[in-house]
N, C-alpha and C positions, 0 to 999 in steps of 0.2 A: 502646223497643225492648232488652228484654236481651242483654245480652253472654254466648255461649255459655262454659260457664266447664269444662265436660268434654269430656273428650278424645274424637276421634273415629282411629274405626279405620275402616278402608278395607282388604280384601284384593280385590287385583286378579292373580287365575289364583295363581303361589305366594308372592308379593308381597305384603308387608302395611305402609301407611302410615296413621301416625298422628298426629294433630295435638293440639296439647298448648297448647289457647288461653290457661292462665290463664298459665305460663312462658312463653309464646311461643317454644315449641320443634316441631320438625316432625321426624319417624324415617321412616326408609326402611331395611324389614328389620332395625329396631332399633340401626340407625346411626342419629347426627344428621345430617340432612341439610340442604342452600338449596334455596329454587323463585328461580331468577331467568327474566326474559323474555329470549329473545332479542335483543332488539334490546341491554340490557344486554350482553350477554356481547360481542353486535358492537361495540360502545364500549370492552368491555374486550381485546378482541383488539385491534382498531385501535390504540388509544391504548400498545398494546406496540412493532406495527410503526411509527407516528408516532417512538416516543422512543430502538427501538435497531435501525432500519433492517432491511429486507428479510433479509438473509443471516444476523442476531442471534435478530431474531424467528424465523423458521423452528428456530433450533438450541432457543431456549426451547420452539417447540410442540412439537417432536419430544419434547425431554425430559421435559417436562409431562404430554407424553400415556403416553410409554412407561411415567414410571412411577404415573400414574394406574392404567392397565390391570394395573400389576403387583399396585397394593395393594388392585384389584378383587379378583384371583384369591386373593390370601394371606386375603381378609375368607371367602370362600365358600368355600375348599378345607377338607374336613375335614367343614363341615356338612352337603357334599352329594358322591353319586359324581360323577367326573368325568366317567364319560358322562352320567351324570344332571345335571351344571350347563352341560354344554355342551347339552343339550337346553333347558335351561331359559336360558341366555343371551340369548334371542331374546324371551323374555316379560320379564329384566328389563332390557333396553334400553330395550324398546317398554313399557311400563308408566313407566320413568321419564321417556318425553320424548324420549331420545335417536333418535328412527325406529325404523321396521323393520330386522332385522338377520339375516341369515342364512348359516350356519356350511355349505358348499357341503361342503365335503370336510375332512376332518382325516386324519393319520397320526401314530401316537403313536413310530412307528417310525422314522421319516424325517424327524419333525419338522417337515410341513408343513400349511399351512391355506390354505383361503380361504376368504374371508368376503365377502358381497356387502351394500353398506346403500341402504338408500332412506331418501328424505326425512331425511336424519341433521341434526343440529343444525349441525353446521357447514358443510352444504352447503346447507341455509336460507337462511343467514347468508351465505355468498358469492355466493350464487345472486341477493342485491339488489345485488351491489357490483359493481367494473369488474374481480374478481380474473377472469385466464384458465386459471389454474393452480389442481387441486382442492388443499383442505387436505392437512396434515399432522400434523395433532394427532390426528382420531381413525384412521388406519394404524398411524401410533406406539403410539397405545393399543392397536389392538390384537395389536400386537408383545412388547408390554407383557406381554397377556393371556396371550398364548401364551407366552411367555418362562416364565412364573410356570408355566404348567400343563406345558408342556414337559420342565420343569427343564432347561433351556437355552437359551443365548440364540438369539433370533430378532430379526430385522427384516424390513420391510416393501418390496412394492414394488406400487406404483398400476396394473393393469392396464386398467381400465377407470374411466371421470368422468362422472357424469351434465353435470358443466358442457360434458361436448364431448360430448352432445345421447346418452348412453347410456341407458337405462333405469335403471340403476344403478351404484354408484363398488364395483368389485372388488378387496381387497386381497389381495395374493397374502403367505403368510408363510412365511418358510423360514428353512433355518439358515444364522447368522453372524456373524463378529466384529465385526460393528458393534454399536455403543451410543453412548445421548446422554454416555456420558463420554469416549467417544474424538469424538466430533460433537464436544461442546462443547473439547476440549485443542484441536483440530484448530484450530479457528473460533478459538482463541487464537492460536497458531500463526500461523494466517493472518490474524491480524488486526496480532500483532506484527512478522510479516513484510512487510507492507501498508506499518504503519508508519516501520518502521526503511530500505526502499526509498523513502519517500515524504523521511525525514530526508538519504538519499544523496545524490540528488536535490538536494533542496535546497543541501544542503554543495556538490553541483559547481558549479550552477549560481553560489554563493557566490564556490566557489575560483577560476573561468572570470572571473569580474568584477573580483575583488581581481586576479588572476594577467595582466588584461587592463591594469589600472592599476599596477600595479607595472611592467609595462614601456613603460606611457605615458610614466611618469613618471620611471623611472629611468636611458629610452638616448633623450631628447629629440632631434630636428633639429633645431637652431639656427640660422637663417641670422645673416650679421654683417653679411658686407655683399654687395655685386652678384657674383655668381658665387664668395662664400665661406660654405660649411657646417659649422656645428663639432657631434659626437655625442660630448660627456661620456658614459664608462663611468663605473656607479654599483653597487659591488657584485658582488658573487658571477655566474658566470652556468650555467646547468646547459644541456642538448642544445637544449631548447624556447623560452628566453628566449636562447639566442649564435643560432638562426634565426628567430627573432622580430625580432633589433637587426640583422644582415646587409641581411634584407629591406627593412625600413622603412626602412634610411640607404639602398638603391639608390634606391627609388621615391621619397624625398623629395629625393635626389640629381636623378634625372631629371625630375621636377614642376621642381623650382629652377632648371634648366640652370646648376647648376654646373659651376663646373670643379674646384673643391680643395676634398678633406674632407677637416678635421682633425680626428682621435680623441685625444682628450681621457682622459689616465690619470691627472689630479690625482687621483679621487673612486675612486681602484682602493688598495685598500691591498699588494695581493699579484696575482701575475698564474703562473695555473699553465698547464701547456704547452696546456691544452684552449684556455684564453680566449686563447689566443699566437697558436693555430694559427688560432681563429675569426678572430684581426685581421688574420692573413692573408689570410683567404679574401675578406675584405670587400678588402683593397686590392687584389686581385686582381681582382676584379668590379668596383673602381670603374674600374680602367685598358683594362676589354676594354669599357665605354661611354664612354672617351675620357676620362676623369677623371685627378687624381692627388690621394693621400693623403699627410697629414703624418701623427706620432706627435706632441704636446705632451705637457705637465706629466706627462714620464720623471722618475722617480726613481733615484736610485744603484742603491736595491736593486733597482726594474724591468731597469735595464737590465743587473745582473748574473741576474735572471732569464731574459731575456731573450738574452744570452750564455748562459748554460748551456744553452737550449734545441737543439730540434736545427732550429731555424727559423733562418733568415735574410734581413732587410727590404734585402736586397740593393735599392742604389738607391732608399733611403725616407728622406727630410728627416727628422731627429725636433730635438726642442726642449725644453728643460726649463721653460720655462712657453708657456700660451696663447697671453701677448701676443707673446711671440718669435716665435711659428708663424703668427700673422695677419698682420703686419707684412712678414714675407715673404711670406704669400701674396699679402697688396697687392700688393709690388712683382711679383712674377712674375706678377701681371692684370694689369702693365700704370699701379700708379698708387703714390703716393706718399706717406706723410705730410708733413705740412708743419706745423711750432707756429706757432699764429698768433699776429703781431704785436700787440703792444699798443698 
């Protein structure tokens, strides 16, 4: 059987369809067109959703539908009177396989319109999926159509949906500053904000982990002998770290049932009034639970800094080295150190 080589022209109402088998072309009202199965379009939309996610794909559908609608209007405007074009839109979309379209009402002065869709290709596709909400591509498409017709930006609202058991999808068109461009920018800002918040949360969690680690490493609680605990101070202290230092020292001192707490300043280069005040708080707190504090490893510079402060460590034993402080605490605890005979 010989393949057809001649062009085939079919007119449906006022629309013309032309097949050109020799060149593999198909035109709809003089413009190159394509034919797709519903299943192919469904696969295309599903792929966008799988790759982009729900929020992004919705914005993509709205932008695509809106611009397609604007393109349709620009193509037919000038070829037909606007009133006539609105009358013929039902034929144009129905003949193209887009389902039944009924423009219920329109008002050029108020820039408003109502469109009812039945058996649209978007509904045909979503009706066989697990979608619970009406599609946005065709509603935004009609927003694009009427933006071109009214020569003013309009947007859409879905009043009724066939997915909800209604007889048709009803789309309300009204003046609005909303547009796909604004939606794309808003989506980009939203995604950027989400990304920033996610990074901030990770930084916060990591900072908390590092702060905990620093506190544990920089203010270790070291049991030396029975009843004697050493707390070496390392680095500088802020409000949070100083509060944590005092709390941990008190908890460990009580847990170990110690009698003496040696505060070792060997690892501290300088003492500010804030840290000196914190040391005083710790000394007073230890006394309240029946213990005693010694300050060890104190240097000449630190002694001068303490003397220049308004805080006086009355009745607090101080030692230049940790060794001297430990030896004194051992004696106070009822023990003595003897050199082992050879």
